[in-house]
N, C-alpha and C positions, 0 to 999 in steps of 0.2 A: 603501340597497340592500336589497332584500328577500331573504328566504331562498331563494326560487326562483331569483333572479338569481345569487346566490352559488353555488348548486348547479350552475347551467348553466355558470358560469365555471369551476368546478372540473372539471366534466366535459370542457370544452374543453381545459383544461390536461392532464388525464389522456390525452385522445385525442391531443394533440400529443406528449406524452412517449412514448406507445406507438408512434406513427408514427415518431418519431425513433429509438427503440430498434430497431424493425424495419428501418429504413433502414440503420442502422449494422451490424446483423447481416448484412444482404444484402451490404453492402460488404465486411465482414470475411470472409464466405464466398467472395468472389471473389478474395481475396488467396491466392497460392500457399502451400502448407503450410510450405515451408522459410522463407518470408519471415515468416510468423506466428511460427514457432519462433524466428527471429532476433530479432524484436521483443520476444517474451516474455523471451528471455535478456537482452537489453539492459535491459529494465525491471527484471528481478530483480536484475541486477548493480548498476544505479543505486540501487535501493532498499536493497541490502545495503551499499553504500558509505555511503549516508546514515545508515543505522542504526549502522554502525561509527563514524562521526564523532560521532553523537549519544551513543553509549555511551561513547566516549572522553572527550568533553567533560563529560558529566554525572558520569562517574567521577572526573575531576579536580576538578570542583566539589564533589562529595561528600567527597573527601579533604580539600580545603581547609576545608570546613565542619566536618569531624570534628576537624581540628587547632584550629579556632577555638572550637568549642562542646563538643567531647568527646562528640558524639552520632554514632553510626553510622547513616547513611541510604543504603543501597546498593540499595534495591529497584528504583528506576528504572534505574540503570545495568545491573543484572543482567537486568532484563526486556528492555532494549534489546540486550544481548549475546545473549540467547536468540533474539530476533527476528533479529538478524544471522546467527546460526548456522543458524536455520531457513531464512532466505532463501538462504543458501549451499547448503544441502542441496537446496532446490527448483531452484536454478540447475544444480547438478550432475545432478540427475535429469532436467531438461529437456535438458541436453547429452547425456545418455545414459550418464553415468558414475555408477556406484553403488559407493561405497566399502565 
């Protein structure tokens, strides 16, 4: 395959991606505002729950590893808990609640 054919193939892929993006944007703009807000809240709540479970499990694994090796490695559980808290704040802000 020559360089020109590769370039044409990439341009076709870019054109298809842009077309898909514009189509999705048009569909999204047709959805009523309250429905979009509801979907965003559900996505944020689901992401928060996933981050909470991941933080809990990695925290427990880090504690077990600390007992076994006497090394403290809590960076990942801490980062996941910060992510969980940030997603909770975004959820509250989307709901219209500001603590």
